[in-house]
N, C-alpha and C positions, 0 to 999 in steps of 0.2 A: 368307328363303323355304323354300329347299332343307330346311333345319334345322327348318323351321314342322313342313313335309308329312311330314317322315321324323318327328319328335315325335308325329304324329295317328296315322300310319300302324302306331306301336308301342303306343297305346292298345288296351287288351286290350277284350273284351266288357264286362265289369262296369263297365269305369269307363264307358262309353259310361251303361248301364244304370242304376246308381248316381248319376251325373247330371243323369238325366233324372229317375228313381225322389225322388231326394233334393231336388227344385225342388219337385215334387207332394207331398210329402211335407209342406213349412215349410209350404204352403199349409194345409196338411188342419189341420195342428196349430195354425196362427193360430185359423185357424171356432172350431176344436174350443174352443180356450182360452175365446173367449166363448161359445161355446156352453155351455160348463159354468158361465159365471159367469152366466148366465140363468136356466139351470137349478135352479143352488145358491139363485138370488138373493145372490148376492154384487154383483153389477153396481150394487145398490141402495144401496153405500156406496163407490165407485170416486169417486176424489178426484185432485185438480191436481197435479202433482209442480212444477207449474211457477216459477223462481229467473227473478222477471220482472228483475231487475237486467241478467241474465247473458241470460236469450231474448229481450229486449227488444231487444238489441243486432245480433239477424240478422232483416234484413227478409224478406219473401217475395219469393222472385224465381222468376216460372217457369220462367225457364232448367232451373234445376238438376233439376226431373224427369226429364229426359233420364237426365241422373245414375243420379237416384232408379230410374226404370224400365229402361233398357235397360241400362245400363250394369251395373247393379246385376245383373241379371234374370244375364245373359251370366256374368258375374264367378259368379255361384252354382254352374253348370249344370258352369262349366269347373271346379270347386275338383274334387269326385272323379273328374273324368278325369284330373288335371292329376298329382290323388295317386295316383292306378293308375300312374302310372309308376315310382313308387319301389317299394320293399319293401312284399313282401306284410305284412309285421308291421305297417307303419307305415300301410297302406293301412286293416287292418281295426281300427287304434287310430281312424284316421281317422272312421272310418265307426261307431263306437263314440260318441269324444267330441263328436262331430258330434250324434246322435242325441240324445244323453245333456244337451245345452246348448239342443237344441231343446224336451225335454221339459221343463227346468226352466223353461225360456221360458214355455211354456204353462203350467205351474203357477201364476204370476205371474199370466199371463192370469187364471188362472179363481178366484184364492182372493186377488187384492190387486189389480185392477183400476183402471186408471185412463183418465182421458177428456181431452179438448180441447174445447172450445167454439171449432168456429169461426164459430161469429156472429158470440161476443163476439171473440175475433182479429178480427175482419174480414178473414178469407180466404176466404170466398163470393163477396163480390163482388167478387172480384181474381179468382179464377175464373172469374167469368162474362163476363169481358172479351174479345175478341175477338181472336185469334191459335192458332196451331197448339198452345203452349205451354203455354197457359188451357187450352186446352179438353180438353190429356192431363193437365191439372193439377187440373181439374172433375170429370173421369175419376178417376182417381185419386178423390180426397173422395168419390164420389160408393158408389162401392164401398168405402170405408173408415167407414163412418158417418152420408156427407152430412156435418149443421149439427152431429154429437154421434161424435167420433171415441175411439175405445175402444182396448184393447190397445197404451200406450205404453209401458210400463216391462216390460219392456224394449226396446228395438227392434230387432226381427229383421233390419233389414238389418243391424247394428252387429254381432253377435253372430253371424250367419252366416259375413260378409264376413271378420270377426277370423279364426275359424276356417278360412277357404277361406285363410290367412295363416301361422297357426299350424301345419297339420300340413304343413308343406311347410316352412315356414322352414329345419331343420337337415338335411335329407336331400340326400346330394349329387349324385341324383343331377337337380337341380333347379338348371337356371344362373340366379347371382345377377342375370343380367338381371330373369330370370321376377321374383324374390321382391323383385328393388326394384320393378317395375311391378305387384305385387301389394301392396306399401306404398302405393305414391301412391294406386292404385284405392281403398284403404282408406279413407284422408285425404278423398278425393273422396266416397265414397258418405256419411262421417261427416257431411261437410259440407251435402252432399245434403238429409240430413233435416232438419238444421236450418233450410235456405233454402227448403224448398219447407214450414215450416211442422207440418210429419208428427209433432217430433217435439221433445220440450226439451232442453235437455245432459243432465241427469240420466239420460234414457234411453240416449242416447249412452253413457254409463261402464257404465252398468248391463248392456250388452249384450255391452261389450268385458271387463267384469269377468267375465261369467258363464262367456264364451267361456274365458278365460285360465285360471279353475277349474279345468273342466269339460275343457283341454285337462292340464294339472296333474296330476288324478287319472286320467284314462288311462295320462299317461304313468308314476304309480307303479303301476297295477293292470296295465296293460300285456296287454290281453286278445289281442292278435295275438303274442308270442309263442311261440304250437307253430310261427308259421310261420316261425321264424326259421333 
């Protein structure tokens, strides 16, 4: 506990600012992509990218909404905060790469929108059942298109979570314990997108792939080199 408190005290102001700011930014980018798809008319060509033999293996389990909402949101806020404890070069690269990844995801939402018919999938009837997790799931669905969900590919949940790990995985300032913890959270968040039926399996791989590609490009460009 003492080590945790000491780490919190060492977080610079920009770590807190970017932690909260980037959480807000991802919500803006998510909504912007959907808005652009409607303005441009591309939403008319939205398609399902379901792979039935795989996606139907994952049943709807409302309890996973706790991971999908609470755990993931806290993890995303903590991403820039933890990265701010590393060298400034890495922090600048982290912010650059994460921004790029969110921008690429937004382009997919705007120009290649995908959707899920929740009524056809039988999801709305389950969310309407009594219980805290069902009510929370119903809230998630209502805030995300209700019967017809868009912005599936790539999964922002997987994209952001993957980058929260990638940005600190090579940094000696971050403990091995936290890095393992971040990997475990990634696996849980990926699973939550499937067990809440918010995404199809291809969305998971798409989100992770974009995060990895943007991380690799950022490492090559190294925009934070001036801070070395």
